[in-house]
C-alpha positions in Angstrom: 0.0 0.0 0.0 1.4 3.4 -1.0 2.1 6.3 1.4 -1.0 8.1 0.1 -3.1 5.1 0.7 -1.9 4.9 4.3 -2.8 8.5 5.0 -6.1 8.5 3.1 -7.5 5.9 5.7 -7.3 8.7 8.3 -9.9 10.9 6.5 -13.6 10.5 5.6 -14.5 10.4 1.9 -16.1 13.8 1.8 -12.8 15.5 2.3 -11.8 14.5 -1.3 -14.6 16.6 -2.9 -13.7 19.8 -4.8 -13.7 23.0 -2.6 -14.4 26.6 -3.6 -11.5 29.1 -3.7 -10.3 30.2 -0.3 -10.7 33.7 1.0 -7.8 36.0 0.4 -8.0 36.9 4.1 -7.2 33.3 5.2 -4.1 32.1 7.0 -1.3 31.4 4.5 0.1 27.9 5.1 3.0 26.5 3.0 3.3 22.7 2.5 6.9 21.8 1.7 7.7 18.3 0.7 9.3 16.7 -2.4 6.6 14.0 -2.4 3.5 15.2 -4.3 1.4 12.5 -2.7 2.2 13.7 0.8 1.4 17.3 -0.1 -1.9 16.2 -1.5 -2.8 14.3 1.7 -1.8 17.3 3.9 -4.0 19.5 1.7 -6.9 17.2 2.1 -6.4 17.1 5.8 -6.3 20.9 6.2 -8.6 22.2 3.5 -11.6 22.7 5.7 -9.8 23.9 8.8 -10.7 27.4 10.2 -8.7 29.0 13.0 -10.3 32.0 14.8 -12.9 32.2 12.0 -10.3 32.4 9.2 -9.8 29.6 6.6 -6.4 28.3 5.6 -4.9 29.4 2.3 -2.8 26.4 1.3 0.3 26.7 -1.0 2.8 24.0 -2.1 6.6 23.9 -2.6 8.6 20.8 -3.6 12.1 22.1 -2.8 14.1 24.6 -0.7 14.6 26.9 -3.7 10.8 26.9 -4.5 10.2 27.6 -0.8 12.4 30.7 -0.9 10.5 31.9 -3.9 7.2 31.4 -2.1 8.5 33.4 0.9 9.6 36.2 -1.3 6.2 36.4 -3.0 4.3 35.9 0.3 6.3 37.4 3.2 3.1 37.0 5.4 3.1 33.2 5.4 2.0 32.2 8.9 2.8 28.4 9.0 5.2 26.1 7.2 4.9 22.3 7.3 8.5 21.4 6.3 10.1 18.2 5.2 13.8 17.6 6.1 15.2 15.6 3.2 14.5 17.0 -0.2 17.3 18.0 -2.6 19.7 17.0 0.1 19.4 15.2 3.4 19.7 18.5 5.3 17.8 20.7 2.9 14.9 21.4 5.3 17.3 22.3 8.2 19.3 24.6 6.0 16.1 26.3 4.9 15.2 26.9 8.6 18.5 28.8 9.1 17.8 30.8 5.9 14.4 31.8 7.1 15.4 32.8 10.7 18.8 34.3 10.0 19.0 35.5 6.4 15.4 36.6 6.2 15.1 37.6 9.8 11.6 36.1 9.9 10.8 34.9 13.5 7.0 35.1 13.3 6.4 32.3 10.8 5.7 29.1 12.6 7.7 26.1 11.3 6.6 22.5 12.1 9.2 19.9 10.9 7.5 16.9 9.3 10.0 14.1 8.7 9.8 10.4 7.7 13.5 9.8 8.5 14.2 10.8 12.1 17.7 9.6 11.8 18.6 12.5 9.7 17.0 15.0 12.1 16.6 13.6 15.7 13.9 15.5 17.5 16.0 16.5 20.6 18.9 17.8 18.6 16.7 19.7 16.1 14.6 21.3 18.8 17.8 22.5 20.6 19.7 23.7 17.5 17.0 25.1 15.3 14.2 27.6 15.9 11.2 25.5 15.1 7.8 25.4 16.6 7.0 21.7 16.3 8.3 18.2 15.3 6.1 15.5 13.8 7.0 12.1 12.4 5.2 11.2 9.2 4.5 7.8 10.5 2.5 9.3 13.4 0.7 11.9 11.4 -3.1 11.9 11.6 -5.9 14.4 11.3 -6.2 15.2 15.0 -2.6 16.0 15.8 -2.2 17.8 12.5 -5.2 20.0 13.3 -3.9 20.6 16.8 -0.5 21.7 15.5 -2.2 24.1 13.1 -4.4 25.6 15.7 -1.5 26.2 18.2 0.9 27.4 15.6 -1.5 29.9 13.9 -2.6 31.3 17.3 1.1 31.7 18.3 1.7 33.4 15.0 -1.1 35.9 15.6 0.2 36.6 19.1 3.8 37.1 17.9 2.6 39.5 15.1 0.6 41.5 17.6 3.6 41.6 19.9 5.9 42.6 17.1 3.4 45.4 16.1 3.3 46.6 19.7 7.0 46.6 19.8 7.2 48.7 16.6 4.6 51.1 18.0 6.6 51.4 21.3 9.8 52.0 19.4 8.1 54.6 17.2 6.6 56.3 20.2 10.0 56.3 21.9 11.5 58.0 18.9 8.8 60.7 18.9 9.1 61.1 22.6 12.9 61.5 22.2 12.4 64.2 19.6 9.9 66.0 21.8 12.3 65.7 24.7 15.1 67.1 22.6 12.9 70.0 21.5 11.7 70.6 25.0 15.2 70.8 26.4 16.8 72.8 23.7 14.2 75.3 22.6 15.3 78.9 23.1 12.1 79.8 25.0 11.6 78.8 28.6 9.0 76.1 28.9 7.3 75.1 32.1 4.3 72.9 33.1 2.1 73.6 36.1 -0.6 71.3 37.6 -4.2 72.4 37.6 -4.8 72.2 41.3 -1.9 73.8 43.2 -0.4 76.0 40.4 3.1 74.7 41.2 5.7 74.0 38.6 5.8 70.2 37.8 8.2 70.3 34.9 10.5 72.8 33.1 13.3 72.8 30.5 16.8 73.9 31.5 16.5 77.2 29.7 13.5 78.1 31.8 15.2 77.4 35.1 18.3 79.2 33.9 16.2 82.2 32.8 15.2 82.8 36.4 18.6 81.9 37.8 17.6 78.6 39.5 19.0 75.1 39.1 16.6 72.5 37.8 16.0 71.0 41.2 15.3 74.4 42.8 12.9 75.4 40.1 10.6 72.3 40.2 7.9 72.7 42.8 8.0 76.6 43.0 4.6 78.3 43.0 4.0 80.1 39.8 3.3 83.3 41.6 6.9 83.4 42.8 8.0 84.1 39.2 6.1 87.4 39.1 7.5 90.7 40.3 5.8 91.7 43.6 3.7 94.4 41.9 2.4 91.9 39.3 1.4 89.0 41.6 -2.1 90.4 42.2 -2.8 89.7 38.5 -1.9 86.0 38.6 -5.4 84.7 39.3 -6.7 86.8 36.4 -4.0 85.3 34.1 -4.9 81.7 35.2 -8.6 82.4 34.7 -8.0 83.7 31.2 -5.9 80.7 30.2 -8.5 78.2 31.5 -11.4 80.1 29.9 -9.8 80.8 26.5 -7.7 77.7 26.3 -4.9 79.9 24.8 -3.8 83.2 26.3 -0.8 85.5 25.6 0.2 88.4 27.8 3.1 90.6 28.8 4.3 90.9 32.4 7.3 91.6 34.6 9.0 88.7 36.3 11.7 88.4 39.0 14.9 86.3 39.0 16.3 84.5 42.0 18.8 87.4 42.5 16.0 89.9 42.6 16.5 91.4 39.1 13.1 92.3 37.5 12.8 91.8 33.7 10.0 92.0 31.1 8.6 88.7 29.7 6.1 87.6 27.0 4.1 84.6 28.3 2.2 82.2 26.0 -0.1 79.8 28.0 -2.1 76.9 26.8 -4.5 75.0 29.0 -4.6 71.3 28.2 -8.0 69.8 28.8 -9.6 66.3 28.8 -12.6 65.3 26.7 -15.0 66.7 29.3 -13.3 70.1 29.3 -11.5 69.7 32.6 -8.0 71.3 32.8 -5.3 68.7 33.2 -2.3 71.0 33.3 -1.0 74.2 31.8 2.0 74.7 29.5 3.6 78.1 29.5 6.3 79.5 27.0 8.2 82.3 28.6 10.4 84.7 26.5 12.7 87.4 27.9 11.8 90.6 25.9 14.3 92.9 27.5 16.1 93.5 24.2 12.8 94.2 22.4 11.7 96.7 25.1 15.0 98.5 24.8 14.6 98.6 21.0 11.1 100.0 21.4 12.4 102.7 23.7 15.1 103.6 21.3 12.6 103.7 18.5 10.3 106.0 20.4 13.2 108.3 21.1 14.2 108.3 17.5 10.6 108.9 16.4 10.4 111.9 18.7 13.5 113.3 17.1 12.2 112.7 13.7 8.9 114.2 14.5 10.7 117.4 15.7 12.6 117.5 12.4 9.5 116.8 10.3 7.6 119.5 12.2 10.3 122.0 11.3 9.8 121.2 7.7 6.0 121.1 7.7 5.5 124.6 6.6 7.7 124.2 3.6 6.1 120.9 2.7 2.7 122.4 3.0 3.6 125.2 0.7 5.1 122.7 -1.8 2.0 120.5 -1.6 -0.2 123.6 -2.4 2.0 124.3 -5.4 1.8 120.7 -6.5 -2.0 120.6 -6.0 -2.3 123.8 -8.1 -0.1 122.4 -10.8 -2.2 119.2 -10.7 -5.4 121.1 -11.1 -3.9 123.1 -14.0 -2.7 120.0 -15.7 -6.1 118.3 -15.2 -7.8 121.4 -16.6 -5.5 121.4 -19.5 -6.2 117.7 -20.1 -10.0 118.4 -20.0 -9.6 121.3 -22.3 -7.5 119.2 -24.7 -10.0 116.3 -24.6 -12.9 118.6 -25.0 -11.2 120.3 -28.0 -10.4 117.0 -29.6 -13.9 115.6 -29.1 -15.5 118.8 -30.5 -13.1 118.9 -33.5 -13.7 115.2 -34.1 -17.5 115.7 -34.0 -17.4 118.6 -36.4 -15.1 116.9 -38.9 -17.0 113.6 -38.7 -20.2 115.5 -39.3 -18.9 117.1 -42.5 -17.2 113.8 -43.6 -20.5 112.0 -43.2 -22.2 114.1 -45.9 -19.1 114.3 -48.1 -18.4 110.6 -48.1 -22.0 109.6 -48.2 -23.0 111.6 -51.2 -19.7 110.6 -52.9 -20.5 107.0 -52.4 -24.0 107.5 -53.7 -22.7 109.1 -56.9 -20.0 106.5 -57.2 -22.5 103.6 -57.4 -24.9 105.5 -59.5 -25.4 103.5 -62.8 -25.0 106.6 -65.0 -21.6 107.6 -63.5 -18.8 107.4 -66.0 -15.5 105.6 -65.3 -13.7 109.0 -65.0 -16.3 110.3 -62.6 -16.0 107.1 -60.5 -12.2 107.6 -60.3 -12.7 111.2 -59.2 -15.3 110.1 -56.6 -13.0 107.3 -55.4 -10.3 110.0 -54.8 -12.8 112.0 -52.7 -13.8 108.9 -50.8 -10.2 107.8 -50.2 -9.3 111.3 -49.0 -12.2 111.2 -46.6 -11.0 107.8 -45.3 -7.5 109.1 -44.8 -8.8 112.1 -43.0 -11.0 109.9 -40.8 -8.0 107.7 -40.1 -6.0 110.8 -39.0 -8.8 111.8 -36.7 -9.0 108.3 -35.2 -5.2 108.3 -34.7 -5.3 111.7 -32.9 -8.2 110.5 -30.7 -6.4 107.2 -30.0 -3.3 109.0 -29.0 -5.3 111.2 -26.6 -7.0 108.2 -25.1 -3.6 106.4 -24.6 -2.2 109.5 -22.9 -5.2 109.7 -20.6 -5.2 106.0 -19.9 -8.8 105.6 -21.2 -8.1 102.7 -23.6 -8.9 99.2 -22.3 -8.3 95.8 -23.7 -11.4 94.2 -25.2 -10.5 90.6 -26.1 -12.8 88.7 -28.4 -12.6 85.6 -30.6 -12.3 86.4 -34.2 -11.2 85.1 -37.6 -7.6 86.1 -38.1 -7.5 84.9 -41.7 -10.6 87.1 -42.5 -8.9 90.1 -40.9 -5.7 89.6 -42.9 -7.8 89.3 -46.1 -9.9 92.4 -45.3 -6.9 94.6 -44.4 -4.8 93.6 -47.5 -7.8 94.1 -49.8 -8.3 97.6 -48.3 -4.6 98.5 -48.7 -4.3 97.0 -52.2 -5.8 100.1 -53.9 -3.1 102.3 -52.5 -0.3 99.9 -53.4 -1.7 99.5 -56.9 -1.9 103.3 -57.5 1.9 103.4 -56.7 2.7 100.4 -58.9 3.7 98.3 -55.9 3.1 94.6 -55.5 1.3 93.9 -52.1 1.4 90.2 -51.3 0.9 87.8 -48.5 3.7 85.3 -48.2 2.3 81.9 -49.2 4.3 80.2 -46.4 2.2 82.0 -43.8 0.6 79.6 -41.3 -1.6 80.6 -38.4 -4.8 79.5 -36.5 -8.0 80.4 -38.1 -9.5 81.8 -34.9 -7.6 83.6 -32.1 -8.6 85.3 -28.8 -7.2 88.8 -28.4 -8.1 92.5 -28.9 -9.2 92.5 -32.6 -9.5 96.3 -33.0 -6.0 96.9 -31.7 -4.5 94.2 -33.8 -6.4 95.3 -36.9 -5.3 99.0 -36.5 -1.6 97.9 -36.0 -1.7 95.9 -39.2 -3.3 98.8 -41.1 -0.6 101.2 -39.7 2.3 99.0 -40.6 1.1 98.3 -44.2 0.1 101.9 -44.7 3.6 103.1 -43.7 5.3 100.5 -45.9 3.2 101.6 -48.9 3.8 105.3 -48.2 7.6 105.1 -48.0 8.1 102.6 -50.9 8.4 104.1 -54.4 8.9 100.8 -56.3 9.1 97.1 -55.7 7.1 95.3 -53.2 5.4 95.2 -49.8 5.2 91.7 -48.3 3.1 90.5 -45.3 4.0 87.3 -43.4 2.0 85.8 -40.6 2.9 82.8 -38.6 2.8 81.4 -35.1 5.6 79.8 -32.9 5.3 78.2 -29.5 5.1 80.7 -26.7 5.1 80.5 -22.9 2.8 78.0 -21.1 -0.2 77.1 -23.4 0.0 80.3 -25.5 1.3 80.8 -29.0 3.4 83.7 -30.2 1.8 85.4 -33.3 4.5 86.8 -35.6 3.5 89.5 -38.1 6.2 90.8 -40.5 5.8 93.7 -42.9 8.7 93.9 -45.3 9.2 96.6 -48.0 11.7 97.6 -50.6 11.5 101.2 -49.7 14.2 103.8 -48.8 14.9 102.3 -45.3 15.6 104.0 -42.0 18.9 105.2 -40.8 20.1 103.4 -37.7 20.3 106.6 -35.7 16.6 107.3 -36.4 15.3 103.9 -35.6 14.8 104.7 -31.9 12.8 107.8 -32.8 10.1 106.3 -35.1 7.9 105.1 -32.2 7.8 108.6 -30.7 4.7 110.7 -31.1 4.6 113.0 -34.2 8.0 111.7 -35.4 8.4 112.1 -39.2 11.8 110.8 -40.3 11.3 110.8 -44.1 9.1 113.8 -44.4 10.3 114.4 -48.0 8.4 111.4 -49.2 5.0 112.2 -47.6 3.3 113.8 -44.7 1.2 112.2 -42.0 0.3 112.6 -38.4 3.5 110.8 -37.2 1.2 108.8 -34.8 0.7 105.4 -36.6 3.8 103.7 -35.2 3.4 105.3 -31.8 -0.2 104.0 -31.5 0.8 100.6 -32.8 3.7 100.4 -30.3 1.3 101.4 -27.4 -1.3 98.9 -28.5 1.2 96.0 -28.6 2.6 97.0 -25.2 -1.0 96.9 -23.7 -1.6 93.5 -25.3 1.7 92.1 -23.9 3.5 92.1 -27.2 6.2 94.2 -28.9 7.2 95.7 -32.2 10.8 95.7 -33.6 12.3 97.1 -36.7 15.2 96.0 -38.9 16.3 98.5 -41.6 19.1 100.2 -43.4 19.1 103.1 -45.8 18.5 101.9 -49.4 17.6 98.3 -48.5 14.1 98.6 -47.2 12.6 97.9 -43.8 11.1 95.0 -41.9 8.7 95.6 -39.0 8.1 92.6 -36.8 5.2 92.2 -34.3 5.5 89.5 -31.6 2.1 89.0 -29.8 1.1 86.2 -27.3 -2.3 84.8 -28.4 -4.6 82.0 -27.6 -5.8 79.8 -30.5 -9.4 78.8 -30.1 -12.4 77.2 -31.7 -14.6 79.0 -34.2 -17.4 81.0 -32.5 -21.0 80.5 -33.5 -21.5 81.5 -37.2 -23.2 84.9 -37.7 -25.1 86.0 -40.8 -22.9 87.5 -43.5 -23.4 91.2 -43.9 -24.7 92.7 -47.2 -22.0 94.6 -49.0 -22.5 98.5 -49.1 -24.1 99.9 -52.2 -25.9 96.6 -53.2 -29.4 97.6 -51.9 -31.7 98.7 -54.8 -35.2 98.7 -53.3 -37.6 97.3 -50.7 -38.7 93.7 -51.0 -42.4 93.5 -52.1 -45.4 92.8 -49.9 -44.2 94.7 -46.8 -45.9 97.1 -44.4 -45.4 100.8 -44.8 -43.1 102.2 -42.1 -42.9 105.8 -40.8 -39.3 107.0 -40.3 -38.6 110.2 -38.4 -35.2 111.9 -39.0 -34.1 114.3 -36.2 -31.0 116.1 -37.5 -30.0 119.8 -37.3 -27.4 119.5 -40.1 -29.3 119.8 -43.4 -26.8 117.9 -45.5 -26.8 114.9 -43.2 -30.6 114.9 -43.1 -30.7 115.0 -46.9 -28.2 112.1 -47.0 -30.3 109.9 -44.8 -33.4 110.8 -46.8 -31.6 109.9 -50.0 -30.4 106.6 -48.5 -33.9 105.7 -47.4 -35.7 107.0 -50.5 -37.8 103.9 -51.2 -41.5 103.4 -51.8 -42.9 102.0 -48.6 -40.9 104.2 -46.3 -42.6 107.4 -45.2 -39.9 109.9 -44.2 -40.2 113.1 -42.2 -37.5 115.3 -40.9 -37.2 117.9 -38.1 -34.3 120.2 -37.0 -34.0 119.6 -33.2 -35.0 117.4 -30.3 -38.0 119.6 -29.2 -39.5 119.2 -32.7 -38.7 115.5 -32.6 -40.7 115.1 -29.4 -43.6 117.0 -31.0 -43.4 115.0 -34.2 -43.4 111.7 -32.3 -46.6 112.7 -30.4 -48.4 113.8 -33.6 -47.1 111.2 -36.1 -46.2 108.1 -34.0 -43.3 106.9 -36.2 -42.0 103.3 -36.1 -38.3 104.3 -36.0 -36.4 107.6 -35.1 -32.9 108.5 -36.4 -31.8 110.7 -33.5 -28.8 113.1 -33.8 -27.3 113.9 -30.4 -25.8 117.4 -30.5 -28.6 119.8 -31.6 -29.8 123.2 -30.6 -32.9 123.9 -28.5 -33.0 120.3 -27.2 -30.3 117.6 -27.6 -31.0 114.0 -28.7 -30.4 112.6 -25.2 -33.1 114.7 -23.6 -35.5 114.1 -26.5 -35.1 110.4 -26.2 -35.8 110.4 -22.4 -39.0 112.5 -23.0 -40.2 110.2 -25.8 -39.6 107.1 -23.7 -41.8 108.7 -21.0 -44.7 109.3 -23.4 -47.5 106.9 -24.4 -46.1 104.5 -27.0 -42.6 105.8 -26.3 -41.4 102.4 -25.1 -42.3 100.7 -28.4 -40.7 103.1 -30.9 -37.1 102.2 -32.0 -34.6 105.0 -31.5 -31.2 104.9 -33.1 -28.6 107.4 -32.1 -26.6 109.1 -34.8 -23.4 110.6 -33.4 -20.1 111.9 -34.6 -18.4 111.0 -31.3 -15.8 108.3 -31.4 -15.8 107.7 -27.6 -17.0 104.3 -26.3 -18.0 106.0 -23.0 -20.6 108.1 -24.9 -22.0 105.1 -26.7 -22.4 103.3 -23.3 -24.2 106.4 -21.9 -26.5 106.6 -24.9 -27.5 102.9 -24.6 -28.1 103.4 -20.9 -30.4 106.4 -21.7 -32.7 104.2 -23.8 -31.3 104.1 -27.3 -31.8 100.9 -29.2 -28.6 101.2 -31.2 -25.8 103.7 -32.0 -24.5 104.5 -35.5 -21.3 106.6 -35.8 -20.7 109.2 -38.4 -19.5 108.9 -41.1 -21.6 105.8 -41.5 -21.7 103.2 -44.3 -25.0 102.7 -46.2 -25.1 99.0 -45.1 -25.2 100.1 -41.4 -28.4 102.0 -42.1 -30.0 99.1 -44.0 -29.0 96.5 -41.4 -30.4 98.7 -38.6 -33.8 98.8 -40.4 -33.7 95.0 -40.9 -32.7 94.3 -37.3 -35.1 96.7 -35.6 -38.2 96.7 -37.9 -37.7 93.6 -40.0 -37.5 95.6 -43.2 -36.4 93.4 -46.2 -34.5 94.7 -49.2 -33.7 93.6 -52.7 -30.2 93.7 -54.0 -28.4 93.9 -57.3 -28.3 90.7 -59.4 -31.1 89.2 -57.4 
């Protein structure tokens, strides 16, 4: 009969049935024997055993090397049933030394199971090797195997708990040692008093030394003995505050053993139990003699300084009065300048509105000849240049006054480049220049930055290049390179084949009103200054590379954020394309309130369609009266008018019956955003700036009244 047959007689048949997987929380037990049959029998005997509610998780190993591997993979093995003779006659014993000495594992329980006691006598093995049990294979049966397992696993659990407690105690001892070191070596004096007698129970050496006592003398002293005689009456108050507040800081005067009184800062913490009862108090005491001396010296120094300052007060007061007067004069001059610029801008824009408006109407008239259109184009272009000059002067004034703010939006950069180059193409063509966009340009379709500032900078750079180039080319390059963080750096280069700029003059070109090459043309001298200011505000910069006779290259470097395309908006109708009202529409009454005859005539001419009833008045008062009598659907309201301005007229109309329903559109020659905001706040539905484009008028009617138009080629 085989070894397996002998052992199988010890167990009932049901032990041989298949078992479900063991819990991962079970005791890890390693069965080590080079005989597979014996390992199988041991597994059958132990498979259903539970110790303290935990099952056994059984693992096998057939050799010492395999056992070492198992121990490496599972360092938390609790019990090993170990054969002696495997690869060698002493393999099991050598493995025991490896586990205890090399691995330092003294918690795993090892029960030696041998069928050859001659190789490992029990008495000798128990004396020389750290094992926890010895069992002959010939005497092995279920009861003693279970008993060994119960005892060994319980012992393992106790040893693990003891080891954990030992580690905790060692950790606590280290923490306590660190606190002890801090307590003894801190620069402050630290003392602990009990809650009942207010005597000193503990103190660090620095605290005892601070008062001139030895450590033995200091322990047991009443706390009140540390206070100077005149301060001792306050001791109960200090104790009460510490116990009530939990943490209390105060200054006092204490006394040393030799009678010397010195100032101290005391920081007291009352340590309480879970019920709020004070267990003891910890006080940190600092000698503040040096600080008090410094404060006294500082007060004396301040007194001397105050005397010196007082002696100069009269002169300073006089100087302040002069500065205040100069400030008021400068502010008044600024207001005068701003008012003058605003008024001049208004007057010029008002006249430009009629000049450019009627010129455009004649230019698109079907009976105009080619020569007439060329002449009218000159008038329109001159008006645009004059308008650009006005805008530059106003922008410069805003920059000086600090009234320009960034207004970042998401826009189509490619569309901006196309629009600006198309706009500048006419000027380049008239001079016989080739204006091109470098085909290697690569940049995001949509970016997030201030579109108006970037557009104006691009216009200024291209305009300057065309102005100072007599023959050759002007090239625009646009690209992006990686910038800081998640941003990109937008690079715009405008290169020309013009006369170039002397190196000595390159530092001057960004100064206001600088005109280096005045022989070739005149301008405000503000374009580059404004562009430079805009780029600075946007976090970018402009640089120039140039030499006389070789042309110039202006380079813009601007941090941007590439972004997704915004929601699509309807495409605007091109100016001059509207030819009539669409059929089958309601008749609309349109009131024009405008004191300038030519601008009123222009609006009437723009809106001269069957289906639109037009009526004009000269001032705001007449506008209010006309509204009451005629009840128009929409009012074009000029702002600056005699008798009553457009703002007051709008407010009065809004207060009248039906005044909340009528659409009122302000027509202003002001270029200030602040005025636009004020007009919208006063009740305007929209604001149109002079000189306006025809398309702005038509789009306003479509948006506010739903008027539909027909266009050329429809």
